[in-house]
KEKE-3310 file (N, C-alpha, C; in steps of 0.2 Angstrom, whole numbers, plus 5000, padded with zeros to 4 digits):
npx = (3999:3991:3999:3998:3989:3985:3968:3959:3947:3935:3938:3936:3923:3916:3920:3913:3900:3900:3902:3891:3881:3884:3894:3908:3923:3937:3932:3929:3942:3948:3942:3946:3959:3967:3974:3965:3966:3967:3953:3947:3952:3947:3932:3931:3935:3925:3915:3918:3920:3911:3915:3924:3936:3954:3964:3973:3991:4004:4021:4032:4026:4028:4040:4043:4037:4032:4036:4046:4055:4059:4066:4077:4083:4086:4094:4106:4109:4113:4124:4135:4144:4139:4136:4124:4120:4123:4113:4102:4102:4099:4088:4080:4082:4077:4061:4058:4058:4061:4072:4081:4098:4097:4085:4087:4097:4089:4078:4087:4092:4081:4079:4089:4102:4118:4130:4148:4164:4175:4179:4196:4203:4214:4216:4206:4209:4199:4208:4215:4203:4198:4210:4210:4197:4199:4209:4203:4194:4201:4206:4194:4190:4198:4204:4202:4213:4223:4224:4230:4244:4250:4260:4257:4264:4270:4275:4275:4273:4275:4273:4280:4271:4254:4238:4221:4210:4198:4197:4187:4185:4177:4173:4171:4165:4177:4187:4194:4209:4217:4227:4222:4213:4220:4227:4244:4252:4264:4265:4273:4275:4285:4295:4298:4297:4299:4292:4294:4283:4277:4263:4255:4243:4247:4258:4271:4282:4296:4297:4304:4314:4315:4327:4329:4327:4321:4328:4330:4341:4343:4330:4332:4343:4341:4328:4321:4331:4335:4323:4310:4311:4316:4302:4293:4300:4296:4282:4280:4278:4271:4271:4268:4273:4267:4269:4267:4266:4279:4292:4304:4300:4299:4310:4324:4335:4328:4319:4326:4333:4322:4318:4330:4328:4318:4306:4288:4278:4265:4256:4250:4237:4238:4236:4228:4226:4215:4212:4222:4225:4234:4234:4224:4229:4240:4233:4227:4239:4243:4232:4235:4247:4244:4238:4246:4251:4263:4265:4277:4293:4303:4311:4318:4311:4299:4299:4304:4292:4284:4287:4283:4270:4267:4270:4263:4248:4235:4235:4224:4218:4226:4222:4209:4210:4217:4206:4197:4199:4193:4179:4184:4186:4174:4167:4174:4171:4158:4158:4161:4175:4178:4181:4181:4173:4185)
npy = (4901:4898:4897:4912:4912:4912:4911:4898:4898:4891:4889:4904:4905:4897:4904:4916:4912:4908:4919:4928:4919:4924:4920:4922:4932:4926:4913:4908:4910:4900:4888:4887:4887:4898:4914:4926:4939:4936:4932:4944:4954:4949:4950:4964:4967:4962:4969:4983:4983:4973:4961:4945:4941:4942:4956:4962:4958:4967:4966:4953:4936:4923:4911:4898:4885:4881:4869:4867:4878:4872:4862:4868:4873:4862:4856:4865:4865:4851:4851:4862:4869:4869:4880:4892:4890:4875:4872:4876:4869:4855:4857:4858:4845:4838:4841:4848:4861:4877:4889:4906:4908:4919:4917:4906:4910:4920:4912:4907:4918:4922:4913:4917:4913:4915:4918:4915:4918:4903:4899:4895:4884:4874:4856:4844:4831:4817:4815:4828:4836:4832:4834:4848:4851:4846:4854:4868:4865:4864:4877:4885:4890:4899:4915:4933:4938:4930:4926:4939:4938:4930:4928:4929:4922:4921:4918:4925:4927:4939:4946:4956:4957:4956:4949:4947:4946:4952:4966:4977:4985:5001:5000:5004:4999:4989:4992:4985:4981:4992:5005:5011:5000:4988:4978:4975:4960:4950:4934:4925:4932:4941:4941:4940:4939:4934:4937:4938:4940:4946:4947:4954:4957:4970:4972:4972:4964:4969:4968:4955:4951:4937:4928:4917:4900:4894:4887:4877:4882:4896:4901:4902:4909:4921:4926:4921:4923:4937:4944:4938:4934:4945:4952:4944:4945:4958:4957:4950:4939:4924:4925:4918:4908:4907:4897:4889:4872:4872:4865:4871:4878:4867:4861:4853:4860:4871:4868:4864:4876:4885:4879:4880:4893:4896:4896:4897:4888:4886:4873:4869:4863:4855:4862:4874:4887:4896:4898:4905:4922:4931:4928:4934:4947:4947:4948:4960:4968:4965:4971:4984:4985:4984:4994:5004:5017:5024:5006:4996:4996:4985:4972:4978:4990:4985:4979:4987:4997:4987:4987:4999:5000:4989:4994:5005:5001:5002:4999:4996:4987:4976:4972:4968:4957:4949:4947:4940:4928:4918:4918:4912:4900:4894:4894:4884:4874:4873:4870:4857:4854:4857:4869:4885:4903:4912)
npz = (4850:4834:4819:4807:4792:4774:4769:4760:4747:4751:4764:4766:4763:4773:4784:4783:4783:4796:4803:4799:4805:4820:4826:4837:4833:4837:4840:4826:4821:4828:4825:4811:4812:4812:4815:4825:4819:4805:4803:4806:4797:4786:4789:4791:4776:4770:4775:4770:4757:4751:4747:4749:4743:4743:4740:4724:4726:4728:4718:4713:4712:4725:4720:4725:4736:4753:4757:4748:4751:4764:4760:4753:4764:4772:4764:4764:4776:4778:4769:4771:4763:4751:4736:4732:4718:4716:4726:4721:4709:4715:4720:4708:4703:4713:4713:4700:4700:4693:4699:4702:4707:4717:4723:4730:4739:4745:4751:4761:4769:4774:4785:4792:4789:4782:4770:4774:4778:4783:4800:4806:4814:4824:4822:4832:4843:4853:4863:4864:4867:4879:4887:4885:4893:4905:4909:4909:4919:4929:4931:4931:4943:4947:4954:4949:4954:4953:4940:4936:4939:4931:4916:4901:4886:4869:4851:4836:4818:4806:4790:4776:4764:4763:4763:4765:4759:4761:4759:4749:4734:4725:4709:4692:4676:4667:4675:4681:4682:4684:4690:4702:4708:4709:4720:4724:4728:4735:4734:4741:4753:4754:4762:4779:4797:4814:4830:4847:4861:4879:4891:4906:4918:4922:4916:4903:4890:4881:4863:4855:4842:4834:4828:4815:4816:4832:4843:4859:4867:4862:4865:4879:4884:4874:4876:4889:4899:4899:4897:4899:4914:4921:4921:4927:4940:4942:4942:4954:4969:4967:4953:4937:4923:4906:4894:4877:4870:4862:4854:4858:4869:4877:4879:4886:4892:4895:4904:4915:4918:4921:4933:4940:4941:4949:4944:4944:4932:4919:4916:4900:4889:4873:4857:4859:4855:4857:4870:4874:4877:4871:4858:4853:4854:4846:4834:4835:4834:4822:4814:4816:4810:4796:4795:4793:4783:4770:4769:4778:4771:4772:4782:4793:4794:4796:4809:4817:4816:4821:4835:4839:4838:4848:4859:4860:4861:4871:4889:4895:4886:4886:4900:4898:4890:4900:4909:4903:4904:4913:4907:4895:4901:4905:4892:4885:4893:4892:4879:4879:4878:4866:4852:4853:4854:4854)
capx = (3995:3993:4002:3994:3990:3980:3962:3957:3941:3931:3939:3932:3915:3914:3920:3907:3895:3898:3901:3883:3877:3885:3900:3914:3929:3941:3929:3930:3949:3949:3940:3950:3966:3971:3974:3959:3968:3965:3947:3945:3952:3940:3926:3931:3935:3918:3910:3919:3920:3906:3919:3929:3942:3959:3965:3980:3997:4011:4027:4032:4024:4034:4041:4043:4031:4036:4040:4053:4059:4062:4070:4082:4086:4089:4099:4111:4112:4118:4131:4137:4150:4138:4134:4117:4119:4122:4107:4097:4101:4096:4081:4077:4082:4070:4055:4058:4057:4068:4073:4088:4102:4097:4079:4090:4099:4083:4075:4091:4091:4075:4080:4095:4107:4121:4138:4154:4172:4175:4183:4200:4205:4219:4212:4205:4207:4197:4213:4216:4197:4199:4215:4207:4192:4203:4213:4199:4189:4204:4206:4188:4188:4205:4201:4205:4220:4228:4225:4234:4250:4251:4263:4255:4269:4271:4278:4270:4275:4273:4275:4279:4265:4247:4230:4217:4204:4193:4196:4184:4185:4173:4177:4168:4166:4183:4193:4197:4215:4218:4230:4217:4208:4225:4233:4250:4254:4269:4262:4277:4275:4289:4299:4294:4301:4295:4293:4291:4281:4273:4261:4251:4237:4250:4266:4271:4288:4298:4296:4310:4315:4318:4333:4329:4324:4320:4331:4329:4346:4341:4324:4333:4348:4338:4322:4319:4335:4335:4317:4305:4313:4314:4296:4291:4300:4292:4275:4280:4276:4267:4271:4268:4274:4262:4270:4263:4270:4283:4299:4309:4298:4298:4317:4327:4339:4324:4315:4332:4335:4315:4318:4335:4326:4311:4300:4282:4276:4258:4255:4246:4234:4240:4231:4223:4227:4209:4215:4229:4225:4239:4233:4219:4233:4244:4229:4227:4244:4243:4228:4238:4254:4242:4234:4251:4251:4264:4267:4285:4298:4309:4311:4320:4307:4293:4302:4304:4285:4279:4289:4281:4264:4265:4271:4257:4242:4232:4236:4216:4216:4229:4218:4203:4211:4218:4200:4192:4201:4186:4174:4186:4187:4167:4165:4177:4168:4152:4158:4164:4182:4179:4182:4177:4173:4190)
capy = (4903:4895:4903:4915:4910:4914:4907:4897:4900:4886:4892:4910:4904:4895:4910:4922:4909:4908:4926:4930:4916:4927:4916:4927:4931:4922:4907:4906:4908:4893:4882:4887:4887:4903:4920:4930:4944:4935:4932:4951:4957:4945:4954:4971:4967:4960:4975:4989:4980:4969:4954:4942:4941:4946:4961:4960:4959:4970:4963:4946:4930:4918:4905:4891:4882:4881:4863:4868:4882:4868:4857:4871:4875:4857:4854:4869:4862:4846:4853:4868:4871:4869:4885:4893:4887:4869:4870:4877:4861:4850:4859:4857:4838:4834:4845:4851:4868:4881:4896:4908:4908:4925:4916:4902:4915:4924:4908:4905:4923:4921:4909:4920:4910:4918:4914:4918:4914:4898:4900:4891:4881:4867:4850:4841:4824:4816:4816:4835:4838:4829:4839:4856:4851:4845:4861:4872:4864:4865:4884:4890:4894:4904:4923:4938:4941:4924:4928:4945:4935:4926:4931:4926:4923:4917:4920:4926:4928:4944:4946:4963:4958:4953:4951:4942:4944:4956:4973:4978:4991:5003:5001:5005:4994:4990:4995:4979:4980:4999:5005:5012:4995:4983:4977:4971:4957:4945:4928:4922:4935:4947:4941:4939:4940:4932:4940:4935:4944:4942:4953:4952:4962:4977:4972:4970:4963:4972:4963:4951:4947:4930:4927:4911:4895:4895:4882:4879:4887:4903:4903:4901:4914:4927:4927:4920:4925:4944:4948:4936:4934:4953:4954:4939:4946:4964:4954:4949:4933:4919:4925:4911:4910:4903:4897:4883:4867:4872:4861:4876:4879:4862:4859:4850:4865:4877:4865:4864:4883:4888:4875:4883:4901:4893:4899:4894:4886:4885:4868:4870:4859:4855:4865:4878:4896:4900:4900:4911:4928:4934:4927:4941:4953:4947:4951:4968:4971:4965:4975:4991:4986:4984:5002:5009:5020:5018:4999:4995:4994:4981:4968:4982:4995:4981:4976:4994:4998:4983:4989:5005:4999:4985:4998:5010:4997:5004:4993:4992:4982:4970:4971:4965:4951:4946:4947:4936:4920:4915:4916:4907:4892:4893:4893:4878:4867:4872:4866:4851:4854:4858:4876:4892:4908:4915)
capz = (4845:4829:4813:4803:4785:4770:4768:4753:4745:4755:4771:4767:4763:4779:4789:4782:4786:4804:4805:4798:4811:4825:4829:4838:4828:4838:4839:4820:4820:4831:4820:4804:4815:4811:4821:4825:4814:4799:4802:4807:4792:4782:4791:4787:4770:4768:4777:4766:4748:4749:4744:4752:4739:4743:4734:4721:4731:4723:4718:4709:4715:4726:4716:4729:4742:4761:4757:4744:4755:4769:4756:4752:4771:4775:4760:4765:4784:4777:4765:4774:4758:4744:4732:4729:4710:4719:4729:4714:4705:4718:4720:4702:4702:4717:4714:4694:4699:4692:4703:4702:4713:4722:4725:4734:4744:4750:4756:4766:4772:4778:4790:4794:4786:4778:4768:4778:4779:4788:4805:4805:4820:4824:4822:4840:4844:4857:4869:4864:4870:4886:4890:4886:4896:4912:4911:4911:4925:4935:4932:4931:4950:4948:4955:4944:4956:4952:4933:4935:4940:4924:4911:4894:4881:4863:4845:4830:4811:4801:4783:4773:4761:4766:4759:4768:4754:4764:4758:4744:4730:4720:4702:4685:4671:4663:4679:4686:4683:4684:4697:4708:4711:4710:4727:4723:4733:4735:4737:4745:4757:4753:4767:4785:4802:4820:4837:4853:4867:4884:4895:4910:4919:4923:4913:4896:4889:4875:4857:4852:4835:4833:4821:4811:4820:4840:4848:4867:4871:4861:4871:4887:4883:4872:4879:4896:4905:4899:4896:4904:4921:4925:4921:4932:4945:4943:4944:4961:4972:4963:4946:4933:4916:4901:4886:4874:4870:4856:4856:4860:4875:4883:4879:4893:4894:4897:4910:4920:4920:4925:4940:4943:4945:4953:4941:4942:4925:4920:4911:4896:4885:4866:4853:4861:4854:4859:4878:4875:4876:4867:4850:4850:4854:4840:4829:4835:4833:4815:4811:4818:4805:4791:4794:4790:4774:4766:4771:4780:4765:4773:4788:4798:4797:4799:4817:4821:4817:4827:4842:4843:4839:4854:4865:4859:4864:4878:4894:4897:4881:4889:4904:4896:4888:4905:4912:4899:4905:4916:4902:4890:4903:4904:4886:4883:4897:4888:4873:4880:4877:4857:4849:4857:4850:4855)
cpx = (3997:3995:3997:3994:3984:3973:3961:3949:3935:3931:3934:3926:3913:3915:3915:3901:3893:3897:3894:3879:3877:3890:3906:3919:3935:3939:3931:3937:3951:3948:3943:3957:3970:3970:3967:3959:3965:3957:3944:3947:3948:3935:3926:3932:3928:3914:3911:3918:3914:3909:3923:3935:3948:3961:3973:3986:4001:4017:4026:4030:4029:4034:4042:4038:4034:4039:4046:4057:4063:4067:4077:4087:4090:4095:4106:4113:4116:4124:4132:4142:4145:4135:4127:4115:4120:4115:4101:4096:4100:4089:4077:4076:4076:4064:4053:4055:4063:4068:4079:4092:4100:4090:4082:4093:4094:4081:4080:4093:4086:4075:4088:4102:4111:4128:4143:4159:4172:4180:4189:4204:4210:4213:4212:4204:4202:4200:4213:4207:4196:4204:4214:4202:4194:4205:4209:4195:4194:4205:4200:4188:4193:4201:4204:4213:4225:4230:4230:4242:4252:4255:4262:4261:4269:4275:4273:4275:4272:4277:4275:4273:4259:4241:4225:4210:4197:4192:4193:4185:4178:4176:4170:4170:4174:4189:4196:4204:4218:4221:4228:4214:4213:4228:4239:4252:4258:4267:4266:4279:4280:4295:4295:4298:4295:4297:4292:4289:4277:4269:4256:4248:4240:4256:4266:4279:4291:4297:4303:4309:4319:4322:4333:4326:4325:4322:4329:4335:4345:4336:4327:4338:4346:4332:4320:4324:4335:4329:4312:4305:4312:4306:4292:4293:4297:4285:4275:4278:4271:4266:4272:4268:4269:4266:4267:4268:4276:4289:4304:4307:4299:4306:4320:4330:4335:4319:4320:4332:4328:4316:4323:4333:4319:4306:4292:4279:4269:4258:4250:4243:4236:4233:4225:4224:4221:4209:4219:4226:4228:4238:4229:4224:4238:4239:4227:4233:4245:4239:4231:4244:4249:4238:4239:4251:4259:4265:4274:4288:4300:4307:4312:4314:4299:4295:4300:4295:4281:4281:4285:4274:4261:4266:4265:4249:4242:4234:4228:4215:4220:4225:4212:4204:4213:4212:4195:4193:4197:4181:4178:4186:4180:4166:4167:4174:4161:4151:4161:4171:4183:4181:4178:4177:4179:4195)
cpy = (4900:4901:4905:4914:4912:4908:4905:4897:4896:4889:4899:4910:4902:4900:4915:4919:4909:4915:4929:4925:4919:4924:4922:4926:4927:4914:4904:4906:4902:4888:4882:4886:4891:4909:4923:4935:4942:4935:4940:4955:4955:4950:4960:4972:4967:4967:4981:4988:4976:4962:4951:4940:4945:4951:4959:4962:4962:4966:4956:4940:4927:4911:4899:4890:4883:4875:4864:4873:4877:4864:4861:4872:4869:4855:4858:4866:4855:4847:4859:4872:4873:4877:4886:4890:4878:4867:4871:4870:4856:4851:4855:4849:4834:4836:4848:4858:4871:4888:4898:4907:4912:4921:4910:4904:4919:4919:4906:4912:4924:4918:4912:4915:4914:4916:4917:4915:4908:4901:4894:4890:4874:4860:4848:4834:4822:4817:4824:4839:4838:4833:4845:4856:4850:4852:4866:4871:4866:4872:4887:4894:4898:4911:4927:4939:4935:4924:4933:4942:4932:4930:4927:4927:4919:4921:4921:4929:4934:4945:4953:4962:4953:4955:4944:4942:4949:4962:4973:4984:4994:5003:5002:5000:4995:4993:4990:4979:4988:5000:5007:5006:4989:4984:4972:4967:4950:4938:4923:4927:4941:4948:4942:4940:4938:4936:4936:4940:4942:4949:4949:4957:4969:4977:4970:4968:4967:4965:4961:4947:4941:4929:4919:4906:4897:4889:4883:4884:4895:4905:4905:4908:4921:4930:4925:4924:4933:4947:4945:4937:4940:4954:4950:4942:4954:4963:4953:4942:4930:4921:4919:4913:4904:4903:4890:4877:4866:4869:4864:4877:4873:4858:4857:4856:4872:4875:4867:4872:4886:4884:4878:4890:4901:4897:4895:4894:4883:4878:4870:4864:4861:4858:4868:4885:4900:4901:4904:4917:4932:4933:4934:4947:4953:4949:4957:4971:4971:4969:4983:4991:4987:4991:5006:5011:5024:5012:4999:4991:4987:4979:4972:4988:4992:4981:4983:4996:4992:4983:4995:5004:4994:4990:5004:5007:4999:4998:4992:4987:4976:4968:4966:4958:4946:4944:4942:4929:4916:4913:4912:4900:4890:4890:4887:4872:4867:4870:4861:4848:4856:4866:4880:4897:4913:4913)
cpz = (4838:4823:4810:4796:4781:4770:4762:4752:4749:4761:4772:4767:4770:4785:4788:4784:4793:4806:4806:4803:4818:4829:4830:4834:4831:4839:4832:4818:4822:4827:4814:4806:4812:4816:4819:4820:4807:4798:4803:4801:4785:4783:4788:4781:4767:4769:4772:4758:4748:4747:4749:4749:4741:4738:4731:4724:4724:4723:4714:4714:4718:4722:4720:4735:4748:4760:4752:4748:4761:4764:4755:4758:4774:4771:4761:4773:4783:4773:4765:4767:4752:4743:4732:4723:4714:4722:4725:4711:4708:4719:4714:4700:4707:4715:4706:4695:4698:4695:4701:4707:4717:4725:4731:4740:4748:4754:4762:4772:4777:4785:4795:4794:4780:4776:4772:4777:4784:4794:4805:4812:4820:4824:4830:4839:4850:4864:4869:4867:4876:4890:4891:4891:4903:4914:4912:4917:4931:4937:4932:4937:4951:4950:4949:4948:4954:4945:4932:4936:4936:4920:4905:4890:4874:4858:4840:4824:4808:4795:4781:4769:4764:4763:4761:4765:4756:4761:4750:4740:4727:4714:4697:4681:4668:4668:4684:4686:4682:4692:4704:4712:4711:4715:4724:4729:4732:4737:4741:4751:4757:4758:4775:4791:4810:4826:4843:4859:4873:4887:4900:4912:4920:4919:4906:4895:4884:4871:4856:4846:4835:4826:4819:4815:4828:4844:4856:4870:4869:4865:4877:4887:4880:4875:4887:4901:4905:4899:4900:4911:4925:4926:4926:4939:4947:4946:4952:4964:4968:4956:4942:4927:4912:4896:4884:4874:4864:4859:4860:4869:4881:4882:4886:4897:4897:4903:4917:4922:4923:4932:4944:4947:4948:4951:4941:4935:4925:4914:4906:4890:4878:4862:4855:4861:4857:4868:4879:4872:4871:4860:4849:4850:4849:4834:4830:4833:4823:4811:4812:4812:4798:4790:4792:4783:4775:4771:4773:4773:4766:4780:4793:4800:4799:4807:4819:4821:4822:4834:4843:4843:4845:4859:4866:4862:4871:4882:4896:4892:4883:4896:4904:4893:4894:4909:4909:4900:4909:4911:4897:4894:4904:4897:4885:4887:4893:4882:4873:4877:4869:4858:4852:4852:4850:4850)
residu = (MET:PRO:PRO:ARG:ARG:ARG:LEU:GLY:ASP:ALA:ASP:ARG:GLY:MET:ALA:VAL:ALA:TRP:LEU:GLN:GLU:GLY:VAL:ALA:VAL:ARG:GLU:VAL:GLY:ARG:ARG:LEU:GLN:VAL:THR:HIS:SER:VAL:ILE:GLN:ARG:LEU:ARG:ASP:ARG:LEU:ASN:ASN:THR:GLY:SER:VAL:GLN:GLU:PRO:ARG:ARG:ALA:GLY:ARG:PRO:ARG:MET:THR:THR:ARG:ARG:GLU:ASP:ARG:TYR:VAL:ILE:VAL:SER:ALA:LEU:ARG:ASN:ARG:THR:ALA:THR:ALA:ASN:THR:LEU:ARG:GLY:GLN:LEU:ARG:THR:ALA:THR:ASN:ILE:LEU:VAL:SER:ASP:GLN:THR:VAL:ARG:ASN:ARG:LEU:HIS:GLU:VAL:ASN:MET:ARG:SER:ARG:ARG:ARG:ALA:VAL:ARG:PRO:PRO:LEU:THR:ARG:ALA:HIS:ARG:ALA:ALA:ARG:LEU:ALA:TRP:THR:ARG:ARG:HIS:LEU:ALA:TRP:THR:LYS:GLN:GLN:TRP:SER:ARG:VAL:LEU:PHE:SER:ASP:GLU:SER:ARG:TYR:THR:LEU:SER:PHE:ASN:ASP:GLY:ARG:ILE:ARG:VAL:TRP:ARG:ARG:PRO:ARG:GLU:ARG:PHE:SER:ASN:ALA:THR:VAL:LEU:GLU:HIS:ASP:ARG:HIS:GLY:GLY:GLY:SER:LEU:MET:VAL:TRP:GLY:GLY:PHE:SER:LEU:HIS:HIS:ARG:THR:PRO:LEU:HIS:CYS:VAL:GLN:GLY:ASN:LEU:PRO:GLY:ILE:ALA:TYR:ARG:ASP:ASP:ILE:LEU:ARG:PRO:ILE:ALA:ILE:PRO:VAL:LEU:GLN:ALA:ILE:GLY:PRO:GLY:ALA:THR:LEU:GLN:ASP:ASP:ASN:ALA:PRO:ALA:HIS:ARG:ALA:ARG:VAL:VAL:ASN:ASN:PHE:LEU:GLN:GLN:GLN:GLN:VAL:ILE:ARG:MET:ASP:TRP:PRO:SER:ARG:SER:PRO:ASP:LEU:ASN:PRO:ILE:GLU:GLN:LEU:TRP:ASP:VAL:LEU:GLY:ARG:LEU:ILE:ARG:ALA:ASN:HIS:PRO:PRO:PRO:PRO:ASN:LEU:ASN:VAL:LEU:PHE:HIS:THR:LEU:GLN:GLN:GLU:TRP:GLN:ALA:ILE:PRO:GLN:ASN:THR:LEU:GLN:THR:LEU:VAL:ARG:SER:MET:CYS:GLN:ARG:CYS:LEU:ASP:CYS:ILE:ASN:ALA:ASN:GLY:ASP:HIS:THR:ARG:TYR)
# end
């Protein structure tokens, strides 16, 4: 169906002449390349008012033409980080049309383009994409039962002071620096700690606080031997350990230990946090910590709170994450090894 548009004076005169000759409304629309409803409204207006002139429209007239709208949209698509002010300047340089920043935003909103925070992902080379694609193709056919025997594990760091810039406040004029609207934030984090954890479809490990750096010996003696191995044994035959390619995880002492324990270890593509469901679990845990009021005053309380919130996460949340592995693999294949939505 042709797009509906407004008729010019000449088109309106031709339409009236054809209608008076008895030409059907749809045929008139076809000849003028408009929908029949445009001609129908023209005929009704002529019958009711005796005039074919359109009534005066309410609101401010549109400041840009369709061609200028397309220029704004294409400019934004070519430079995704351009501000509305920058796009307005480009439009003025190209067409000598002066509009406001809000007009530029309105044109972009009309095509469902919104200003959003950039997603942060690790850089991927061609080799990384190929490795991710090969890994997901090997595991795409895995059943839910196979994924249920995988112990997903990783480390994550939490700080006492946190600010993601998303929390907004309502304030009146001259209240920018009042106590009710100011967030006190230590830019250096106010201290932090690293924790290790793991989970499967029906099991989860206790959280372990990593003291300082994590060498391979500490990973073997403080995490694998006392924590991960018992959980793998509880999972049963076919239990598989998943960890990433951190130096401590791939140390020789760790590899020898896992071979001695006859632990099945999953190979893992580099720079693939989106394929590891525990990354979403760390995010859930972080939101739970930030919801605590008052926030933890020191690292000891922070770790105690992390342990409590970790154990309080419902098991069905963990099960949902494990069951998402098939879709993660499919999304990575559809993206040809590139970043996914996870």
